[in-house]
N, C-alpha and C positions, 0 to 999 in steps of 0.2 A: 504493499500499499503506499501511495506516495505521501510523505509527511506534509501536514498543513505548515509546519514551519518552512519547509522547502519552497512553498509558493509565495512567502513573504520576501519582499526586498530587503536583504540585510546590507546595512551601510558598509561600504568598503571603498578604498582609494579610487579615484577616477583616473585611469591611465592616461598620461599625456595632458591632463587638465589640473596641474597642482593648485593653480590660483583659484579655480572653481572649486575644488575639493576644500580648500582652506576656507573659502567664503561660505560654502555650505555648512561646514562644521560650526564656523563662528555664529551663523545664523541659528542654527539648531541649539547651541550653548545658550544664546541670549534668550530664545523662546522658552526652552525648558527651565532656565533660571528664572524667567519672568512668572511661569507658571508656579514655581515654587515660591517665588516672592509673593504672590497673590495669597498663598495659603498662610505664609508668615504675617503678611499685613493684615489679613483678616483676623487671624488669632490675636494680634496684639492692639490693633485698633479698638476692639471691643473693651479692653480693660478700662480705657479712659471713660467710656460711656456708662460703665456699670452703676454708679450712683444715679445717674439720670434715669437708667431703666428701672432702678429700685423704686425711685420716687414716682415714676410714670405708671408702673404696674404693681405697685404696692407689694414689692418683694422684699424678703428678708435676706440675710447673708446665705443661708442655706440654698434658697432659691438662685441667689446669684452664683453660688457655687456651682449649681447644676446647669446654669446657662453656660458656663465655661467648660464644665466637666462632660456634659452631654456630647458636645462636640469633639472633645478630645478623647473620650471614651469609646466613641464609635470609630474615631479615627485611629487610635492605638489597637483596638481589637481586630479591625480589618485590614491593617496595613500588610500583614504577612499573606493573607488570601489574595488582596489585591495584587501584591507581587507576583505571586503564583499565576494569576489570571493574565497579568502583563506579559509574563514570560510564554505563556501557552497561546493565547489569542492574538497577542500583537500590542506592543506599547503604544503605538499611535491609535489604535481602536480604543484602548482603556482610557487613554488621556482625553479623547473627545467625549467619551461618555461620562468621564468624572467631571468635565466642564458643563455638561448638561445637567447633571444632578446638582451640581454647585449652584447653577443659576436658578433652578427651580427652588431650592431650599433658601436661597438668598431672598427670593420674592416672599416666601413664607415667613422668614423672619422679619422683613421689613412691613408685612401686613399683620403680624401677630397681634391679637386682641387680648391676650392673657399670657402670663408668665409660663403656663403649661405649653401653649402653642409655639412660643418662642424656644422652650426647650427641645421640643420634638423637631421643629425645623432645624435647630443647631444640630441635632444628632444626624438628621439626614444630610446636612452639610458636610459633617464629619465622614459620612460614607463616600460622598464625591471627593473630598480632600484627600482620602486615603488612595483612592484610584489615580488621582492627579500626581500626588508626590511620589508614589513609588514608580510609576510609569516614568515620569520626567527624570527622576534621578537614574533609572536604569537606562534610559536613552543616552545620558550623558556618559555614563560609565561604559556604554557599548561603543560609542562614536570615538572616544578618545582612548587610544591604547597605550601609548609609551609613557614612561614615568614623567618626562618632561611636559608632555601634553596634558596628562592627567593632573599635574601639580597647577599648571597654568588653569585648567578648566575649574578645578576646586576653588582656586583662588578668585576666579571670577564669580563663581557661584556663591562663595562666602561673601563677597563685596555685595552681591545683589540682595543677599539676605540681610547685610547690614544697612544697605540703603532702605529697604522695607521697613526695618525696625526702627530707623532714624525718622522717617517721616510718619510711622504709624501713630506714635503719641499726639504728635502736633495735628496731623490730619484729622484723627478721631476727635480732639477736643474742639477743633474748629467746626467740623460738621455737626457734632453734638450741640454746640452752642448757636450755630447759626440756622441750621436746618432741622435739627431734631435727630435723636440717635436712630430713628428707622433708616434715615438715609444712608448711614454707614453700611447697610446691608444692601439697600437698592442700587447704590452706585456699583456694585458688583456685576450687574446685568450687562451694561455695555462692555466692561472690561473683559468679561468672559466671552462675549460675542467677537470681539477683536482678536482674543488669544486663540479661540476656536478656529477663526479663519486662517491665522498665520500657522496653527498646527496642521491643519488640513492641506495648505499649500506647500510648506517647507519641510516638514518631518517626514522621513521615509518609514515604513513599516519596519519593524524588527521584532524578533521573538527569540525563543529558545531553539537552537539549532539541534537539539537532540531528537531522537527518533520519535515518531508519532506515538508509539506504545507508551514511552516513558513521559512524554510531555503531556499526554492526556491525563495523567495522574494529578489531579488537583487536590488531594489529601483532604476530603471533606470532613473526616473525622478529626483530624489534627486542627483543621480550622475551627470547628465547633468547640473543641475542648479548650483551645487557646483563647477564643473570643469569649466563651462562656466563664472560664476562670478569671480572666482580667475584669469581665463585667461584674461578676459577684464580689470579688475582692474589692474593686473600687467603690462599688455600691456600699458595701459595708463600712468602708472607711469614711465615706462622705456622710452617710446617714447616722454615723456614731455620734456626730455633734448634737442631733436631736434626740435620738433613741438612748444614748448612754453606751459607754464602751463595754460594759458588761452585760447589757440586754441580751435576751434570747434572739431578737432579731439580728443584732450586730454579730454575735457569735456565730449564728447559723451561716450568714452571708459570706463572713470572712472564712470559715471552716469550708464551705461549699466551694468557694474560690480556690483555696489552696488545694483541695481534693482534686478538683478538675485539672489545675496546673500539674498536679503530681501525676495523674493519668496520662497527660499529654506526652510525657518522657518515653514510657514503654510503646505508646502507640507510634510514635515518631521512629523508635528504634525498629519497629516491624515493617515500616514503609520502605518499598524499593526505592522510591524517589521522594523523600520526605519534603514537607515545607520548609523546615529547618533541618539542615544536616547537623546533627548534634555532635558528629566527631569534630567539628570546629571548636567546640568548648573544651577539647582536649589540649588545645593550644593556648598557652599562657599569653602571647601577644594578642590573641582574639579576645580572650577574657578581659585583658587589661583595657583593650579598645571599647569594648561594650561598657565596662565600668565607668571608663572615662566620659562616655556619651550620657550615662545615667547621672553622673555626678555633676556635669555641665548643666543638664536640663533641670535636675532638682535643685542646684544651688544658686544658678545664675539665670537661665532662661525663664524660670518661674516668676522672677522679679518683675517681668513685664506685666505680670497681673496684680502683684501685691504693692508695688511701689506706687502707682496712681491712686489706689484706695488710700495708702498713707498720706501722700501729698494732700489730697482733697480733704481728709479728715483732720489731720494734724494742723495744716497751716490755712484751712478754709479756702483752698484755691479753687478758682472756677476750672472747667474741663480744659478750656484753652490754656490757662496758666499752668495747669498740670502736665499738659502736653509739652508746653515749653520747657517746664522744669525736668522732664524727662530726656530732653534732647543731649545732654553730656552723656548719659549712659548709652544711648543709641549710637551717637557719633563714635564713641570709642569702639563699639562693636563693628562699625562700618570700616573704620581706619585700621585696625590691628590685624585683620586677615593679611593685609599687605605687609604689615611688619613681621608678621609669621613668616611669611616667603622669604624675607631677608633673613630672619633668624634660623631658619631651616638649614641655610649654607653653613652654620657653624655650631647647630645643635641636632642631636638625635631627636626622632620624631617623639619618643616617649618623654625625653627631657624638656622639649617644648611644651608637651600637653601638661606635664607636671608643674611647669612654671606658670602656665596659664591658670591651673587649678589654684596653685598658691595665690595668685593676684586675686582671684574670686573669693579666697577665703579671707585675705585681709580687707579687701573692699567690703564685704559682709560685715566684718568686725567694725569697721569705720561707720557704716550706716546704723549698725547697732547702738553704738555709743551716741551717735547724733540723735538718733530717734529718742533715746532715754532723756537727753538734754533739750531736745527740741530746737536744734540749730541746723538750718538748711544748709549752710556753707559745709559744714562737715558731711551732711548727707550727700551734698555735690561732689566732695572728693572721694567719698565712698563708692558712689555711682560710677565715677570716671575710672577707679581702680578695678571695680567688678567688670565694667564694661570691656575694658582692655583685655582682662583674662578671658572673658567671654569670646571676644573677638579671635583671640589665639586658638580657642578650642573649636570654634564653630565649624571651620572647614576641615581642621586637622582631624577631629574625631571621626567624621564622615569618611575622609580618605583612609584612616587607618582600618575601619571596618571593611570598607570596600575592596582593600587590598588582600583580603583574607580568603577571597572566593574567585573561582575562575571566571572570565568574561562572560560566558554564556549564562551564568546564574547570577548576574547583577540585579535581577529583580529580587531574589531572595536576599541578597545583601542589603539592598535598599530597604526591604521590609523589616529586616533585623534591626538596622539603624534607626529608623524612623519609629519602630514599634517601642524601642528601648527610650528614645527621647520623649515621646509623648506619654507613655507609660509612666515615666519618671515625674513629668510635669503634673499629671492628674493625682498620682500619689502625693507628690509634695503638696498640691493644693489641698488636698484632703487632710493630711497630717499637719501641715503648717497652719491650715485654716482652723483646725481644732485648737492648736496652741493659741492662736489669735483670740478666738472665743472664749475659751476657758479661761485664760489668763486676764482677759478684760473683764470678765464676770467676776472673778476672785477679787480682783483690785476694786471693782466697784462696791461689792459687798462690804468689804473692809472700810473702804473711804467713806461710805455713806454712814456706817456704824461710828466711825471716829468723828464724823461731823455732826452727829446727832440729828441726822436726815432720815425721813422715813423710807423703808425699803419698798421698791415697786411691787406690786402684787405678782407680776410675771417678769421677773428680771431678765429670763433667758430671752424673752422677746425683745426687751429693751437693748440687750446686747447684740442680738442679730441686727437690729435697725442701725445701731450705732456703727458696727462694723462694716455693714453695707453702705454707708455714707448718707443714711436718711436720719438726720439727727432730729428733724422736725417731727417726725412720726413717733420718735422716742420721747420726745418732751412732756406730752401729756401724761404719760405713764409715770414720769418723774415728778409728778404733781406741779408741773410747769416751774420747776426751780432751775434758774440759770446755774446755780452752784453745783447742783447734782449733774447737770449736762456737762459742765467743764471737767467734773471728776470722772465721768464716763469717758470723755475724750482723753483725758490724761491716762486712764487705764488703757485705752487702746493704743497709745503712743508707747507705753511700757511694754504691752504685749507684743506689739511690733518689733521692739527691740530684742526681746527674747526669740522671736521668730527668726530674725536675722543671725542670731549667735547659732541656732539650730541649723540654718542654712550654711554658716562657716563651717561648723563641724562636718556636714556632709562633704563639703568641698575638701576639707583637710584629709579625711579618711580616703576619699576617692583618688585624690593625688597621690597619696603614699601607695595605695594598691596598685594603680595603673603604673607607677614607675617601677615598682618591684617585678610586677608580672611581666611587663614589656620588655624590660632590660634582661630579665632572666630567660626569656624566650630568645632573645637575640643573640645570646652566647651560643646557641646550638644551631639556629638556622635562621634564615632572613624570613621575615614576614611575608615577603612577596613569593617566596618558594612554596607556600601552602597550596595544596591541590586537593580537590574533592573527588 
């Protein structure tokens, strides 16, 4: 039987036309990087608008968490299946389908009349985003073959991610304040139309060149177990804020998630062509690269969600002002991928990533100190340091993981990479969000008692409103006491300081582990020599 993959056009050099080949490769790189930048832009632009969404739809902090996490949960759960689909049915087809779903979901978000509708639309958008990101990254990995070309390609990709992160906070603030938060989603429609046209015209089809029998194996059981396990685990962690960490619901959800993830391992080992080749995890460099991605996302990238909330709560900034205040963080992320290219000539890859993780750790500590003292200029310094480390890590973590698999399985590699990234963000939002709400509530109770002020009847609801940025809704429950409201906001600032220290600890542990694992692996074999 003739392989479906054999019918696809696989990108290859055009004999006698080196200029045409380079121009085509450059166009594909820019288009695929723009598709990835749309995902990053949409993820980060929403953070600045969350207080406005909370006020408009009467949402508390748990609702806000689900607006962010519904998107990332669907995204993280479906990344690996989407990577397999891209390898099997063609990356261009999957990218175009992803743009269609992303457009429909954006329309649903823009027209949402309740927080539940917004959350469901965000989940559908996560499905489209998973198809987009895995297929785009796989196309980049497929088109660029040599070490020099891939280094350049990932540097360009990282710079595009930095640009999208740079403009996201300010753009989100401007749109929210001038047009309303709904237009953050509605403006995706013309962007998706333009990108779809470019993908259709410029990107050639590519897929897994394996035999038809092998490539047809999409590993449905592995997909269900991984998706279900992540879903239950993250569901349990997020709902623990409301249900309690020791409640039966939380225990059952977390236990169910861990059980499904445990079953995923033997199921994958029995597959002839698994969604994840678990033999990769025998390699210390690969494990180190995955831990680097996890630490980067959980300690640095997650700050794109928490920092806008802090700036608007602690300093009473408007959405636009908060977006401007986030620029130093985003600018550092945009500039330092290029700095990383220069440093890579003098440092090993694992040394460079460990250095980036150390910067993230130091920057988070600076922000923690500043949050406790309420000084923006120290927050500014911390954001610049954290953003610098994140810029060094962004492209290099992706590069390290992609180097560990053969070229024809780049869909799997991109799926592992992005699943790790967004799973880490969702887990960090759930766990660090719990730190934020629990510590804010504890401080408020103690402060009200010390000031001889009455305790609100439902203090957890007050805390949820304060953390979500809807102080006006919390004021009546505080008996309209300005002093009580000030105490609640101070408690939020102190809780945010503790959150940043926890993020710094994640960065420190991740940096130490990735350095040890990747350096020990390099003593015996090059990471580029790994084959599957």
